[in-house]
N, C-alpha and C positions, 0 to 999 in steps of 0.2 A: 517907644508909644504901645501902647496895650488897644486892642478891642478884646471888647468882654459883655458878658450879656448877665442879670442878675439872676442869680440861683438859690432864690429864696424860697423855691418851692423843697419843703424837705422830704414829701412822701414821693412816689415813684407815679407820672404823668402815665396811667393804664393807656389814656386814648392817643398818646404817641408813639407808647412802645408795645403796643398790644401785642403783637404778633411776635414781637424779637422776647415778652416775658416767657414765652413758651417754649423758647429753645434754655435761656440762661435759669430762670426759676426767681421766684422775688428774692429769697437770698444773697444769690448771685448777683441780682439786678443793684440791692443796697450795695453791697461790697465794694461793686466799681465806682458808685456814686460818690464813694469817699474813697478813690486813686485817684491822684496826679498824675500825668503823664508830659514826657519830654519826648520832643520829637527832634532829634539835627538833622540838619539837611530838608532843605526845602523843594526840591527838585522833583520830578513827576513822582516817584515813588513815597517819600515820605510825607507829600501830599495826599497823595493816594492812604496812606497808613493812615494820617490825621483825618482825614474824611471820617474814615470807616470808623476810628473809636469814638469822634467825635459825636457820629449817630449812634451808637451804641449807648452813648450818655453817662460815659466817664465824669468826673467829678470836676476835672477841668484839664486841660492841654498846652502846654508852654510849647511856644517852636525858639527854634535857634542855629539862623542861616545868616553869617555876616556877607554872603556873595550877594553880589547882583547879577540881576537879571539878563540873561543873553538871548538872543533870538534863536539858539537848538534847544531853549527850555522850553518854549512852544511847544516841541513835540510830544509832551506827554504831559504837563503841568497844566491842568484842565482851567486853574484858576489865574493865568495869565493872559495878558493880551499884549499885542504888540509894542503900545505906548507903554507900558511898565519897562522897555526895554531900559535899564542901567540903573533901575532902582534897587533896594535892599530887595532881595526875593523875599523872606518872611516877614518886611515890615507892610509887603503889597499881600502877601496870602494873608497875612492874620484875620483884618475882616472880612473876607469874603470864607474864610472857613467858619469864623463866628456865625455866621446866617445860618449856616445846617443843623443849630441847634439853641434854642435860648437858654437851657437849663446848662448850656455847657460854658463857662470863660475859655477865651483863648486870649492868650500873652503872649506878645514876642519878647523874648528875649537877646537885651542888646550888646549888653557889657559880656568880656568874655568868660564863658564855661568856667568853674571853680572845682576842685571834689567837693566842697562846701554846700555849693547848690545843687551839686546831682541827690544830695542826701536828702532831700525835699518832697523827691519823687519816688511813686511806687514802681515805676516803669521807666525804665530809659532806651528810646529807640536811636541807632545810629546808621545813616545809609551814607550818601555821599559825603564824605570824606577821608582826611587819608588814614593809613592806615597805625602809624603812630598815635595819632588823635582820639583812635578809637578805641587801643591799648591801654590810653591813659582814662580814658571815661569808665571801660569796662573793671578798670584798678578802684577806681574810685569808686564804683558801682556796687563792687562786690563788698569792699571793707563798708559800707554805709548798709548793708543787706537790700538794697534796691537789683531790682531784675533788668538785667540787661540783654535787649536783641541787637544784633548787629544785621545788615540785610544789603544787598547791592544787586543791579541788575546791569548788565552789560550786554548789549542784544540780545539775541537769541540763546543766550547763558542767565543765570541769580542763582543767591545763595542765600540761607538764613539760618541761624545760629541764635541760639539761647543760653544765658546762663543767670538761674533764676536762686544760684546760690547752694549751701550744703545742704540744708533742709527744707527743703519747700515741699507744703503740703498740698493736694490735689485730694479735696472731699469727694470728687465724683468723676473717677477718670472716663467714662463715658457717656453720662448727658440720658440715659438710657431708663424707662421706668422699672424701677426693680419687677423682676418677675417675682407673680406669685402663681399657688393652683393648690385644687383641691386632693387629696390625699386616700388613696385607697386601701393600703396598708402600712404598717413601719414592724418588722422586723425585731422582736428581744434577743438581738445577739451583738456579738461582737464587732459586728460590721456596720448595724444597725441599718440595714436597708430597707428605702422611703420606696414606696409603690404609688406613681400617682396613678388616680383617672386614665385610662385611654383614651378620652376625647379630644384632651390637645397634650403636644409634648410639653414638658419642662420647662427644656430650655437653657437648662444651668451648665457652668462648667465648672470642671476641676478647677477647686482652690477658690470660689466665692463661698461665700455664707447665709444661710438662710435661718430663721427661728420659726417659730411655730405658734398655731392658736386653735382653738377650737375642739382639742383630741379629746376624744373619751376614750378612759381607759389609761394609757400612758399620759395621764396628765402633769405630767413632770415636765414634759417638753413646752408645756404652754409657757411661753413668754419668757422661757429660756434663755440663756446668753446665746447668741450667735454659733452656730457649729457649721465648721468648715467641711464643703460637700466635695466627695469623691462621683464622678458621673462615672454609671454603670451602663445606662442606655437610654435612649429614649423618654421612656418612664419611671425611668429607676434610677435611684442615688442610694448614696450610702453617709451616714453622717456622724460614724465612728461609735464606741460601743452604747448599748441600749439594755444590756444585759441585767444589770441593775433595776431599774425602772419596771414599771407595773405592764400588764398586758395589753395589747394595743386593744381597743375593742373596736371603734368605728371613729370615721369622721375627721375633720382638722382639715386645717391650711397651713401652708408652707409660705413665707415670705422672704422674699431676698432681702440681704442687708447690704447695704452698700460700706466698706470700709476704707475710714480715708488711707491714702499712700502718702511715704514720705520719700521724697526723691531729692537724690544729690547730683548736682551739676557742676564740671568740671570747669575752671575760671578760660575767657576767653584765651589767653596764654599757654594755657594746660593744654586746649583743644585744640589749637593748631598744630602742637608737635604730635599730640595721639587723638586724631578726630572719632570721634563717632558718627557713623552715616545713618541718615535714615533713607531707605530708599526708596524715591519718588519714581521712578518706572523700572520696573525690570526688565524691562528689555534694553536699559542700558547699565547695567549692574557695574559695568566696569571704568565709569565715567566719573563719580564723584571724586575718587582719589586723585583723577589727574585734575579735575578743574578744582581740585582745593591748592594743586600745585600751583597751575595756573594764575588763580586769583593771586594769590601771594605774587609770585612773579609781575603779574601788573600793578601790581601797589610799588615794589621795588622799583621796576619801571618808572613808575609815575615819581615818584623819590629823585629819581636821580633824574629826570627831565622837567625839573622847575612843576611839578604837578601837573604835567602832560600825560594825557595816554598815548597811547600808540595810534598813528595814523589810521586810517580806514583804508583797507585793501596793499599798506606799504609792506613791501618783501622784508627791507632794513630791518623796521620795528618789530616786526614777524620773528624774524631773523635774530633779534636781542632779546625778544620776549622767553623762546623758546632754549637759548643760552640760558639764561634766569633759571626758568624752569628746573632745566636738566642740573643746575647748578644746587638749586632748593631740594629738588628730588634726590641726590645724592649725596646729603647730609641729612636726608630725613631719615628717621628709624624705622617709617612704615615705606620705603621705596617701592615705587610700583613702574608699570611699564608704560611708557608716554608714547602717546599718539602726536604724530608731529601735526597730521592734517587736523586735530582736532583744536591742539594749540595754536595753531596758524587761525583759524576762524575765528578764537577768541580775541587774539590778538586786533584780526580785524576787524572786528564787532566792538570793541572795547569802546568806543565811543558812542555807541549805538542805542540811541533810548526808544524803546517801542512801548505804547499805549498798554498793547494785551498783555505783554511779562509784567508789567508794572500793576496792572490788573489780578493777576495770577501772585504775585509776592505779595502786592498790597490789601489782599482780603488775606491771605494764609498769615502774614505779619501780624496784621492788625489783628486777628483772633489769638495768635498767640499772645498778643498785650491785653487781651479779656483776661486769658488764662494767669498772666501771672497778678492780675489784679483781684481775680475773684477764686482762684483755686478749682475752678471749674473746667473741667475735661483736662487729656493727658499733654503735656506740651512736647514740643520736639528738642530729641537729648539726641547729639546737639548740633549737627552740622546736617543740612539738607540743600541739596543741590539740585538745578533742572535745567534742562535743555530744549529746544525745541527745533532743530536745526533742519527739521524735517521742511520746515515753512520756507526754505529756500527754494527758489521757483525753480521747476524744472528747467536743466539748459542753464544754470545759473554760471556765470565765471565772473568772479570777483576781476572788477579791471577798475585800477587805485583812479583813473580819472570820473570813471563812472560814480564811485562812492562818495567822492570830494565834497565837502561841505560849497553849497552855494549862496550861504546867508538866507537860506530859507527858512520856515516854520520847520519843514521839515528833515531838517539837516538829521535829527538825528534815527530817521527813518531810513533815509538813502543810506547813510554810513554804513547798514546792513545789508540793505537790498537793491541799490542803486537808484539812480534818476528814470532809467527808463520802466521801472517796475511800480515805481511811485506814480510816473503818469498811467499803466491800466489801475492802480489802485483809484488814482482820481476820475476815471471813465466808466467804472465800474457801476451798474444797475442796480440797487437792491431793495427789497418790500420788508420792511420791517412790519410784523403781526403784533402789536401790542407794545404802550409804552409806559409800563409799571415799574415794578423795581427791575428785571432784568432790559426791557428796552431801556430805561433812564442811562443805565452803567451802557447799554449796547451802544446807544447814538453818542455818549461820551467817547469811547474807545475809539469811534467812527470819525468824529470829528478830529481827533487826534492824528489820527492816521491819514486825513485827508479823505476819507471814501466819499466817493463822486461828485469832489471839489475840481473836477475838470470838466472842457465844454462840453462831454458825452453824460457825463456820472449823473446819477439823479438816486435818491432817495425817499420811496413812498413809505408811509407810517398811517398806520389806521389802527383805532381805539375809541371806543365809545364812550368809554367811562369818562369821570369829572373826577375831579382832585379831592381825597379827604383827608383829614387831619390824621389819619393811624397811615396813612403814606408817607408823610415827611422825614420818617425814619429808617425808610429803606429807599424812597427813591428822591434820590439827592437834589434832582433838577428841580427840584419844586420847594418853593416859599411856602411859609403861611398865609401869606397873600396872596397866593395862588390857590385856596383853597374854592372848591366849585368851578373852578376852571374847567375846560376841556382836558386831558391828558397830551393828546396828540399837538395839539397846537402850543400847549405849552414847553414841552419838550422840544419843540423845533425851533421854538423861539430863545430858550437858554444855550442849547449848543451851536446855532447861529452867533449868538456873543463869545461864544469860548471859540471857533472859528469862523471869522466874518469870511471864508471862500465858499460856504456853506449858505451865502446868503441867495435866494433863489433856486437851491438845490433838491429842496425837501418840498415834498407834495404830502401835504397830510390829508386824512380821511377819519370820519367819526360812524366808518360801519362795521358792523358785526359782519366779520367771514362767516356764509355760507351760500346754503344754495337761495337765497332771495336778497343774494347781490353779485349775484354772477353776471347781473347786466352791468354791473361797475367794475369788476376783476375780470375779465371777459378773456376772449381769445387777443386783442387788440393789447390787453393791458399788461397781459402776460409773455406777450412778444417781445416787448419793451423793456422787460427785466432782465437781470442775468441771473438770481438765483435770490430764494426768500431764507428770513429769520424769523424762528419763533419765539415770540416770548409772551406765553400763552402761559393761563393758568388753568384750563381744565381739559381733558383730554380727546373729546368731542370735537373741538373746535380744533386742536391739535390734528388729529385724523382727518378731517376735512381737509385742511391745510394740507399733510401728505399727501392727498389724494389728488389734490391739486396739483400736486410738485409733480407728483407721478405721469399724470395727464399730459402736462405742459413739456413732462422730463427738464425740471427745474431742479438743479442742488438744492437742499434744503438741509439747514442749522435747527437743530432741536435741541432745549437743555430744560432743567429744570431743578428746583431747589426744595430744600423739604429741612428745616433747622440747618445743622452742618453738614449737613449731605446736600449733594448735589451732582447732578449727570448730565455728559452733552454726548451728542448724537450728530454724525455727519453723515447723510445720505447725497450721495453722488448719482445720476443715472447711468443706468445697466451695469455701475460697479459693484455696488452696496445695495443691499435689501431696503425697503420700503421703513419708515417708521412703523406703519402700523400692521409689518409681516408680523410683529412679535409682538406679545401684549404683556402684561401682568396678569397673575390669575386674577376673577372675581372677588371682589371685598367679601370676609363672610359676612352672612345674615344673619341677625339675631332671630332661632325658633320663634313662631307667634306663640305658642303655648307657654314657651321662657318667660316672654313679657308679659304675658297674660297673668300669668299662675305662679310659675317657678323661677323667677329671679334669682341667681346665686353670685354676679357681681354687679361693681355700680356703672357700668357699660348699660347693662340691663334696667337700671333703673331710671337712669338720667334719658335712655331712648324712650321708656313707656312714659316720663313726663312730658318730653318734647312731643309725642305721638299725643297726650291728655292735653297739652296748649293748645292743639290744633283741633281737637275735639269740644273744647269748652267755648273756645273766644275765635276763630277761624269756619269752621263748617256751620255751625248753627248758624250764624249773622249773614253767612252766604244763602244758606237753606231760604233763610227766611227772607232776602233780599229776592232772589227769585221764587218764592211764592207770591209774592206781593202783587211784582212785576210779569208773572207769566200765566196769561187765559187756563184755564181747566190745566191746571198744574198735577194734578193727580195724577191726570193718565197721560199730559203730553209728555211731562217731563220722568213719571216712576211709571209710565205704561209696561214696562218690562222687566220692572224690578220684582221681586218674589215678596208676597203677604209679610213675613218678618222685615226685609229691610224697608219695606214700604212703612207698616209701623213704626220701626225705629225714627225714619226720615220726618212722618208724617208729627210722633210725638214731641220731637224737638221742636218741630216747627207752633203748635199748638201751645209747649212749654212758654219759650221765650216768646210768642206773644202775649201769652193769658197769663197761665198758671206762674210762671216763673219772672214776670215782666216786671223791675222795679221802680219803685215811682221816685224813690230817696235813697242814698246812699246808705241808708242803714239795712235798707232790703237787700243791698247787694251782699252785706255784712253776713244778713242770713242765709243767703243763696250760700256762700262760701260757707258758712259752718255746714250745714246740711250735706254741700261735697265731701268735706273733711270725714263727717257721719258716712256716709258710702263707700268712700274710697280707701279708708284705713280701717274702719269698725268695722262695718257688714256685711262688705263683700270677704273681709279675709273669715269673720264669723261664719259666714255659708262656704266658702273654703274648706276650713278645718271641718265644719261637720259633715262635708263629703268624703273628705279625708282626716278623718281622726290623727293625731301624733304618734298614734299606736299601729295605726293603720298595717295591715301587710300585704302584699300583690300576690297573687295565685299561686308564686312560685314560693311562698310563706318567706321572702323578706319583707323588712320593712318600707313600707311605699316613700315615707322622709330619708332616703339615704342620698347619698350626694350623689350626682349634684344639687339634688335639689334638699330646700331649705324651710324647715317649719317653720311657719312666720306665728306671729303673737297681732290681735286686734292691739289698737290705742285708742285710749279714751282720751277727748280732749281736756286738755291742761289749759288754760288762759295765762299760766305763768310759765308756760315755757314756750321760749322765744322762737323757736321751730314753728309749735303749732300755730302762735303768731303770724309768724314770717307768710307761712301759708295764706291766711285767711286775709290778711293786708293782700297781698300779689292777688288774689284770686279775688278780691272784694272790690279792689282798682282797674282791673282786668273787664271786669263782667261791667261795671259802672263806663269805661272806655266805651266797649259796643253800642251802649245806649246814649252816649254823650253827657252822659252823668258827671256831676266833679268828684272829684277822687279825693280821698284824706288820706294822709299819713301818720295820723293822732293814734300809736299801737295804743296806749291806755283805753282809749274808746271805744277802736277796734274790740280791743280785746274783753272789753267787758262787755261790750254787745253783744258781741259770738257766744259769751260764755252765757248770756240771759236766754240763748236760743232756744224754744222746746225741740226737742226729736226725741222721737215717740223710741221705745225698744224695740230692738230689732229682734226678730223671730226666722232662724233659717228655716228655707222651707226641702220639704221633699221631692225628689222629683226634677231638681234644676241637673244639667250634665255640665258637667268641666269638661275643657278640652286638654287633656291629660300628653299626648303624643302630636307631634307635628301633622299627624297623616290623619287626627280625628276631626271630624265634621264639627263645626261651632254650637257650642251650649247655650243654653237660656240668655248670656248675654248679648247672644248676636240676635235675640228675636225668638228662638226654639219652644213652638209650644202656642203662640199666638195663628188665632185661627179668622178665620175670614171675618167670621162675628167682630172683633175687636177691630179689624181694621175699619168697618165699617162702622163704627163707634167713636174712632177718633177722626173720621174723615166728617161726620158729623158734626163734631165739636169745635172743626175749625171756625177762626173766625174771618167773616168776609171780608176778603181785602180791601173792598172798597173804601171799609170804615179807618182803611190805616193809610189814605192818600197823602203820598208824600212823606210817607215814615218810612226810614230805612237806616237798618242797623248797621254800625262802621265793625268791620272784622279788624281783629290785632294783626295785622301780618307780621311774622316773627322775623326781628331786628335786635341782632344781639349784641351791636354795638351802643345803642342810647341805654346809658345807665340809669335814664329817669324812667325807661316806660315799663317796669316790670319783669320785663320777660324774661330775662335770667333768673329776676328774682322768683318767680315761680318754677321755673322749672327747678332751680336748687332747692328749693325749699318743700315740692311734690317729689321730688326724686329721693332724697334726703329721709322722707316720714314714711316713703315707700321701702328704703333701705332699711329704716328704722325696724319697720314690718319683720322683714325679715333677717334681722341683725346681721347686715352688712355692713361694713364700717360707711362711713358717710365721706362725701368728695365737697370741698371748699366750692365757691364761687366762683374762683379764677380757673378748677379742674370740671366744672361743671359747667362752664362756659364755652371751653373749649373743647369739650366732647360734643353738648348740645350744638354749638354753633359750627362745631366742624373747622376750625380754626388752623388753618396749617401753618406751621410755625416758621417763622422766618426771621434772617439776622442780616443786615448789610455785607458784612466779611463773606460769605459764601455766596451771594448774587457778585460779588466784585471778583472772587476767582473762578467762578463758571464762565463769566463773560469774556473774562480773559482768556480763556479756554478754547470757547467758541469764535473769538477774532483771531486766533492762532488757526485755526483749520479756515477760515475764511482767507488767509491769507498763503493758504494751500491752494486753495480752488482758482483764487485768483490768477495763480501762477500756477495752475496745474497743465499747463501743456495740450498739446491737441494731437489724434494720432497717434504714431506712434510713440513717440516724445512726451507720452502722458505717465499721470503720475498713477502710483499703482497702489495696490488696494491696501499694501500696510503702509503706506506713508500717510494714510490716515489714523485716526486716533479719536475711539468714542473713551470717555474718561468717566471714572466713577470715583467722587472723593468724600471724603468724613473728616472734616477739620475738628471735630473733638477729639479723635483716636489717635494722631491722626493718620489717616491710609490714605494715599492716592494711588489707583488704579486705572492702568489705560490696555486698553487692549484693540486690535484692528476692527472694522466693522466688519458685517459678515456677509458674504456675498450673497446675491438675489438665487432664491430657489428657483431653479429651471425644471422646467415641464418640456416633453419631448410630443410631436406629433410627426409620424413618419422617422425621416431622420434629421427633422428639425427641431433643436431646441430653442425654447424661449423662457422668457419671463415675464413678471409682471411688469416692467417696463417695456416689452415689445407691444406693440399694434399695425394691425393692419391701416395702412394711410393711404387715402384715394385724395387727389388734389381738386377733383369737381366732380359733380352729382354724377352719377349713374344711376342705370335701370339694376331691376331686380335679377334680370337676368344677366345682364353684364357679370353679378357678382357673382351667381352660380355659376355662370362658366367661367370665371377666374379661379375659382375655387378648384374646378374641374380638373382645367388644362395645366394650372401651375403647381397646384400642392395635391391631384389627384385625389382630391375627398368632396363627396358630397354634401352640398348645404341641407340640412333637413328641416331649420327651424332659425326665423329671425327676429329678434325681438327688440325695440328700444325702449328704455325705460321698463315701466309696467306694461307696455303695449306690446301685443303680440304684432307684430306686420307679415310675417307666414309661415305656414308650418306643413306640414303632410298628410295632416288631416283636417286643414282648413277649408272649406266651400270651393271643389272644384272652378267654378267657373271665378268665384271670386281672386283665385290663386293665379290663376292665368292670366287674368285682367291685371294683376300687379306685376309680374313679372315684365311689363312691357312699361312701367311707371316709373316714373327717379325716384328716389329715395325723398326727398324734398315733398315729396306730392302723394306717397305712399304713408309717410310722417303725420302730416296733416290729416288726410284722410281717415285715419286710423284712430287718432287722438280726438277729431275733429277741433284742432286747435289750430293757429296759424304756428309755424317757427318762431318763437320771438325774433325781433330785428338783431340783437346782439348776439344771435346763436351762429356760428359759421360752420360749426361743424356738427354733423347727426354720428352718434355714438352708438352701434349697434352691437347685441350679446348675439351670435352665432354658435348654432350648433351642428357638428358635422359628423360625420361618416365615414370612414378610410374603406378599401377595397374588402374588408372583412366582412364589414357591416356594424364593426366596433365603434362605439361612440368616441370621439377625441377631443379633448380641450383646447382649443386655439385662442389667440390672443383676441381682441375687441377688436372690431372695424370702426374706421374713424372716415365720413368722408364730406367733404368740404360740400355743403352745397350754396355756400354766397362769397364772394371777394371779401 
């Protein structure tokens, strides 16, 4: 049988793949959509890989697995249900996988695979099948030049292997944007040393290639064949002999050229004997070779025992596996030293099937499939081994009886952790903040783990968003029929179907986390949960939740993705620093003078166009509406504004209500044409009038020296598509503001625009233009306009009463609606400005990413990152207590880049300690009092217990007590309890949901020195 979807759409559906397109690019997506993939083995790992490649959008996926569903399969195969037990695995899974993407047909292969069958695929992935069958498939794949991937997970152990043939071409090894930069000098020498402007580092590495443009003097380099780079420093590199070239004069750009790389892979048979290992964790450098032997020993054991693996916790089976491993190792040319305890654990866990491990390898291997299909990014060569033994609970001693199967859906997990720990998992209480891409994957893993499925367990989910079509590419719990529904409710319903044990165990919310929802997520709420997992897409919300976790001393699991990159962080009270303890440097902003007058990169013109959008289609409409609805607008709304600012604001209102108010769409076209003239002709002429192309600075240097680029004015040309693009988008957006019907008739619009009369522009003297960031703004911001002009404009404003019921419609920027002209306008406006300054234009795709601040995303990275997070969740659940508690080094923060591929793990950072007297404290510490108390009692406590004088007390932004406070008031407050003090000082009652008053106190030691002490928390109600 087969389950398939019509694949009649030949072009890429940008609305579905919008985030992924920015990871892979259009060319790679097209290659992928022409690639057929075969998945062999449909237990949890095979299903996870299939899910991710289907979401990614390959041409088709075929499934092969003749085995029937067993109860243990429910441990990790999220598309199987208890009623499927006894049915063919692939037959049941196929239709459910097909629902993930209407453009990817999913076919079930029913007959036994032959070498000829393999030839029909671009890539074949084998998972849980015998080693002999893997070798046969790998030989057939190599014979037919089909990419072959083998992967397995055994409990907390796993591996992945690639054979992409003798001559596999990687078009783009990293996927990073090609580097570029401005040149300050090029030596005429044997080395050819290039010096870049000292504004930014060139970022190049040895062996990369560059080409050049816009060089004056040494023009032979412009458009030359790519030259190999040798890095000499952060601002210098050499390109080889330039001694025979002309003398460099000035200017120029370098551009990195990405060159394809051809890789040769060993066959599976060869690699088993002579493996190369990609290290996944440098803290376990000696394990890959041992696990390489151990996995082979498991296959030999299975072959000798009718396909059965070693029994969980069985010492006899483990001894046989160790004997087989020693025999394999003794015959191996790369013989290594074996750790018997490591191999014993591998044997004990061989039947284990853990959803987090499957997510890790399912994401990683699916990305390798995409590399095989597209040639984009660097594939694994050739073996990668990974284990997560740190996840075993503190004090864990494997007992065969505890690990034995129970006929339960959790047997795959029980085989690793035992039934007692399974109960701990079931009774855990978790709060998931966000149910988008990471949230969906997290919930799927938790459902398979049985998290919160016990009598005391609960999962709270909050997400205020509804489902959009673009979510379907990564948020796999959602289907097209779910578009418009609430994410939290839909995700909860989906995972409850995956594991009915969660019925009644998931509580959904639709609240944004923040100060305004603390009435919901209050003391009582946090008292009832054990940990928090963030699945958020913004730093502000992450920091807020981190602060709440520090306050309530709850562990926090944090993660994020950016294209093929991902990171994970575990926050444990008193053991690690918080998420907010360290932060990325702020994003570098573009100086306003660069945006206004001196752009030199396409990013500058796109930001300028984005600002222009707001200045033409948002702010004026909002200002008009405010004017029409606000009494005495000039004084009430603009009373504190400077005269120039008032002139600008009021001029805009007058123009939009009187001067430029359109009656027809053709009026909108005329308005667009005039804006074209002002922006791309007149303003440029004025700039060149102030600073001619041959102008020099006071130091004698040419004014238009890099990074400044001398512009040229543009004359409107109705036969130029870019010019018409601008007028079409601008006219339609202006019409939208006024509720007029728009038009897409380019021929009519172009003809109408060409007929618009525009006067000849004469540059004005005395106009000041901002040259440096510290300069005050010039005439463009209203300089030189006096009170008389302001009074004249005020008099020219129409009477608001004449516009009763009239309102304009601001064009709120929306990047994902291709019919609204928003991205069309920004693209045209940006590219016209780029044309002014000789900057390489950007297509709509690139412009949309920058203007819309689109974060690249792909399901493979999300899958792996959530798997890593869930491995840390095992550690939190089994972290022990008291002296028998996990150490800092047991936890792992992770950073991955699946493109390279790179896997980096490190232990979390301990919290920063501060000291007062002889006491050390961290951000996790606080003075906690279980009942309300008087201010005098708190003063006495600090003096008695800590020899500190309390000098100041505040709550939020309100001062409650200080040494310089009115003496009578201070003395009165000393006898009051804090609930009363806070209400008196703030003039407000403490909200009913607030149980604790949080105080910031300042203290002095015996020497009169200020000391930092933790905050004070006083419970004011039960």
